[in-house]
N, C-alpha and C positions, 0 to 999 in steps of 0.2 A: 666399113665405114668409108673406104676408098671406093667401092663401088657405089656408096649413096652420094658420094663427093662428086664423081663423074657423072651421074645422071643428073644432079642439080647443078652442074659446072659450077662449083665453088671447090676452092681449095680445102683440101682435108684437115689442113690445121686451123681452118675459120669455122670449120663444124665440128672439131674436137672444143674448141675454145668456146664454141656456144653451148657445147652442152657439159661444161664446167659446173659444179656446184657452185652456189652463190652463199656470202655470208647470209645467215637466218635459215638455210636449208636443212631440213632432220636427214640425218641419214639413215638406211634402212635399220640399224641396230637403236635408233633411239637419239645418238648424239647429234645436238646442234650446233652447228657451225657458229661461231660466236664473231661479231664485229671485231676486227682486231687480230684475230688468231689465225684467222683462214688466208693463208699467205700465197697459197699455190696461184690464182690468178696473176698477180704480181710477180711473181717469181720466172713464170711462164714469159710475161712480155717482157723482163729485165734479159731473161735468155736468149730470147728472140732476137734482141738489138745488140746484146755484147757478145753474143757469138757470130753476129753476122750471118744468120741463117738464110736469107734470102741471097745474100751474094754467094755463100755456098752452094746452094741449091744451082744459081745460074751456072757457077763453075763446073759442076757436076754434070749439069745438061750440056754443055760445050764439051764435055771429057766425052761422054756417051755418043753424042754424034759424030766424034772423030775418032772412036774404036769401036769396031763391030762386036768384039767378045766381050772384052772388060768393061765393066759399067760401075759406076759408083753413086751413091745417093747419101740423103739427109733426112733423118729422122727425129721427129720429135713426138714424145709422148707423156700426156700429164699423168700424174698420179694423186690417188686421195691424201697420201700424207708424206 
């Protein structure tokens, strides 16, 4: 995913969000994600805002620029359930 995001020149999180299941999608084992029960996209948005992910990424980038050997990073990975 990271490689594809780099090639497309889009942030990896944007690619992850675009590929999330949506309400009404059927999972490979037959379950349909019913309206009102599929909460992952909302949780994803709330986490990005509440955890100040962008500000933390900027802080990590500044730290990484100032330190040759020690590096920091921030990651968000969606899950199905």
